[in-house]
C-alpha angles and dihedrals in degrees: 000000000000135000094265090058097048118117132192128029115351131204093201116122100197094195091055091043090054090048092057093038089061092050097047096111090061097063096092098029104100095201093054133085099284097059093103092049089051090053091050090051091072090061093046096047091049089050091051092051092048097047093045093051090046096052108024132061110237104181095174096047122121132189092263096036104031096162097052111150098018124121113222132186117202103200112200091012097174110188094346101264092149101023091064099056090043089055091047088054090059103263123138099238130201111189118195132182134164092223109084094203090055090056091047091052092045093048092048093051092046090053091049091052096043097246125146105219125157103228120186139174100236145115126243093251091056092057090046092050089051089057097245116158132186140192090232131019119190127191112180123186091339108104091072090060102050130099096229118025098190092050090048096047093043089052092050090048092050089057091062114097120221108288092017133121138243116203117194130181123181143135125280119235099243139123089252093057092046091053097043104034102035109021100034104028098038106030107024107029095021092214090141127041111263114258094030094116136039121193096222089058095057115112128223122223089242090058092052091046092051096053092042090053092049087052094053096257124135123209113243103169144001136173138177120244126213138175113237108214092196096059096024089229139109121251139178118258136179094240116087093189092110125024121348141178128206143172130224129191131211113220 
């Protein structure tokens, strides 16, 4: 199934997809606009590993490959910042994105680094409609770019098998996030390409919780995420007023 064949409600925001499609060559260029997102990916991938090992049984896991045997879907995978470490940790990874150039960049980099990742141009609802299910589904910094947040999150939730986990990171709709993510990061510091984020599209934790609950998923963990200007690194914080990441489990 491809995007042109999809029927029913769609989460795809074609303007945002085109925005990222045009920036695809910058994913793996450290001096370009995605370098801060690449830095944040280390925090997010470590969070995924920790929450998975805390809530799922991984009998084949080892210290170097702790996710061996698990199936993982990275929905909105971009250039593969998180899909790659998950594959290195032994997971069977399917990475999907609605921007074809993102998938091309991700596939090319995976080939260059010798990683076997199943990359596809597709939306979350397409995988769900096809009946695909995974031990872990991750959606990182994607919900704030879609056309219909409930459709998107429900589709991600539907991809989670019984006993599996959904991990979501996004940006809270607050004055703080507007000032830091849009005004400072895009227009002052220019860490992020201008036009990447729109305040009205930010998503509150309560909104994520509500859709997850409707989808039969129970929250098991959540933490705020903040950039520390002193150390130039991302860290976890108690406040969820800016970015945040959380995990939900299907019974």
